[in-house]
N, C-alpha and C positions, 0 to 999 in steps of 0.2 A: 096618879102614876104616870100618865102619858106624859106630865109635864116635866115629872123627873127623870121620866125615858129619854126625853129631847135635850133634857141640858146636858146628859149623860153621852151622847151622841156627838154632844157641839165640841166637849171637851176634847174628846175620842178626836176630831179629826182636828183639833189646832193643835193636839199633838203631835198628829202623823205630819202636819203642815214645819211646825218647827221642827222636828227631825230631818226629814227634807232637807230643808234649809243649810242646818248643819253637814250634812252629809257634804252637799254640793259646797259648801263652805271650806270644807276639809282636802275633797276635788281637786280644787283652784287654789292652793294656799297666797300664788303669789298675788292673784286679782286683787286689787284693793277695795276696801270697806268703801262703799257710797253713803253717806249719811244723808238724813233725809233734810232737804232744803239747804242742800250744801253745791256749790256749782263743778259740772263735771271738768276732770282735767285730764289731760293725756299726757303720759310719759312717756317721751322718743328715748331709745337706749340709744348713745353713741356708738357705734363700731370702736373696737380694741386695734384693730389689723391693717389701718392706714400707714402706710408709712412715711414718715415726716420728709418734709420737702428738703434736697439739700442744696448746702449752702454753695451761694455762686462762686466760682473759681475766677472770675474773671477780674483781674486787678485793675484797681482804682485809679487813675490817672489825676495829679494834682496840678490844673492848667494855673495856678495861679504861684507856685513857690519859685519859676524858672528856670524848673528840671525839664520839662517837655518841649520837643523838638520836633515842629510839623513836618519837618522832612522825612521821617520816618514812615510815615503815609506816603509814600511814593517810594515805586521802583527803581530801580538801576538800569533798565533797559536804554540805548544807547543807540544812534545811529551814526556812521562817520562816511564822508567820503572819502576812497581811495586817493590817499596821493596826498591830502589836505590836510585842513588843518580845522577842520567844520564839524564840527558835533552838535545836537540837537540833541539834547535829552527829553525821553518818552515817558513823563510819569505816569503811574499805575496807580491806582488808591487799593489797600488793601482792605479789605472789610473785619479783619480780627482785633483790628484797631475799633473797639467798642467804645461811646459814648465823646468821638472826637466830634465837633460840628463840622458838616459837610462844606465842602467848598472845589467849587467848579474848579476843576482841571483841564487845560487845552491839552490836546484836542480830546482828552479820557470822557469829559462828561457830555461834550456833542453829543447829539440823536444817532444810534447808530443807522447808518449810512448802507444801501442795497451793497450785499457784497460784489466786487467787480470779475466777470469772466476771467480765467489764467486767457493769456495770450503767448504765442509764440508768433515769429516772424521768419521767415524766406527773404531774400533780398534780388534787387535788378541794378543792372546800371543805368546811372540818370547821366543825363548831361545839363547843365548848364549855358547854355550859349553866349548868351548875354554877359554872363559874369565869366567866360572863360571855364568854368570849372566841372569837373568829371570825378562823381562817388558812385558806391553803394549804398542804395536804403530800401526799408520793408517797400515788397513788390506790392502791386495793384494799389499803391496809394495816388493822390489825385494828386498832377504836380499845374503850376500858377507860371507859365513866364513872360507873362506879356508885360511887368516894369522891366525897365533897362539896368536897375539897379537892384533888382529882389528876385531870390527867387523861391516856390515854399511847394513843399509836399504836404497833404490834409490827409490825417486815415479817418478811410470813411465808415469802421465799423459802429454802428447804430449803438450798438449795447453798452457804448464807453458814457460817463456820466461827463467827459472833458471830451471835448475832440482835439486828438493831439496833431500836431503840428511842427512841421521844422520848416522854417527861414532862415537863407543863405542870403544876406546882403555885402555888398563893395562900395568902401568910399574912396575917394582918390585924394591924396592925404601928401604933403609935400616932403616927407621923409617918413624912413620906416622908425618905428617905434622903441623905444628901450622897455625893459621891463617894467619900469616905475611907472612911465606911458601908457602901456600895456592894462594894467592895475586901476590906476584912473579910469579909463575906457572901458574896462569891463564894467566896474560901478557903475558907470554914466548909464551904461546900455541894462544894467538890473534895475535902478531909477525910472527909466522911461520904459520898462515892463510894467514895471507897481503903478505909474501915472495911467498909462494906456487899458492897463485892466481890472480898473473898480475893486482894487482886492479890500476885501476888511483887514484880513491881516496878512503881512508878508516879511519873511525872514530869512536874509540872503547870506549866504555864508560869508569865509576867510575865502579868499581869493589862493592860489596854486596853481603852480605854471606845469604843461603839459603841450607835446608835440602837436603841431597843428600846420599844415600846410609848409611843407620846404623850414621849419624852425620852433622855434620854444614859443607856446601862446600862453595867456594868462587865460581861466575861465573860473565862474565860481557856479555856485548850486543855489536854488531855491528853492522852499515850499511857502504856501498861501491858501489862505481860503476868499472864495470871491467873496464880493456884497452882493450876494442871490438870496432868495429864498431857504435853497437847497443849500445854503453854505458849500458849492460847490470847493472840493480839494482840489489844489494844481501844484504842480510841482515845475521844474526846468532846469534845464543847465546853458549859461551859456559861453563861450571861447571866442576870446581874438587874438589877430595877430598880423602884421605888416608885412609884405612881401613885394618888392619893387616899389614902395610907395601907395602902394594900395592896400588900406587896410580891411580885414575879411573879418566877417562876423556870423557863426554859428549860435544860433538858440532853437533848442527844441524843446518842445514843451506837452505836460502829457498830462494824466489823471494823476493824482497824488498818491492812492492806493496801491497804485501800481510803478513806484516812484522806481524801485530797484529794477524792475524788468525791461522799463523804456531806456534807462540809464544806461543799464550794461549791456542791453541789446543796441535799440537805436543807435542812440546817442554816441557811444560805442564806436559802432561799426562806420558810420558817418565821418566820423571825426581820421579816425586811421586810414580811410579810403580817401579823400578828397585830397586832390590833386588840379594842379593847373594844368587844362586842355590847352592840345595847340590850334 
């Protein structure tokens, strides 16, 4: 009798276990069944609310069909010398032309230089006794009149990346030059500046006529970079004229980054004020 009772109890326990498993399966209908001996797999449901990537709107450029113009990547910024025909383009690379091969454009792609401080000038009277000239120049600049045929003024400002300088020279010649001869002379003076200055690049302008010491002289402007580690930017103006069989040469050089400031200020002030002294 005890064996029968024990068997009955075991059957009831098994029935309870099966009933509990069935209820658990009903409570979690989405849970996958795991068969005996099968490897367990993890199901990851992909989110359905991820926005699709928008199509690119950048226009593709065909570099091989002949329609691509590389000058489209350069701006139209220009600088001109007043009264002359000197025009130097200053190209600017525009970033919206995606896909183009980078091209070094001088001076845009040069390392960014330290910004130069703004300068203003007050003026004082100077007399170059050996040259018999008087003029107005920047006050406080250092004069040197030790040479018989050369007078210089040097800017003592230590914050500039290039030392601005005024050079006035006289040469005795056998006649007063024609305009054509003055053009030849001012170009020769520019070549002398290039040779003496150890320039990496040197770009002179065309020539133009301007009043200088009792008559019409001829001038040109130039810009360049020195062949040094910093590739220092330099600019300047040279004007020449002959009066009473004497050739007068004015050369003002200054930092390239302040070319307009020095040209409109120092150079023009000296040129307009220079006269023969008694």
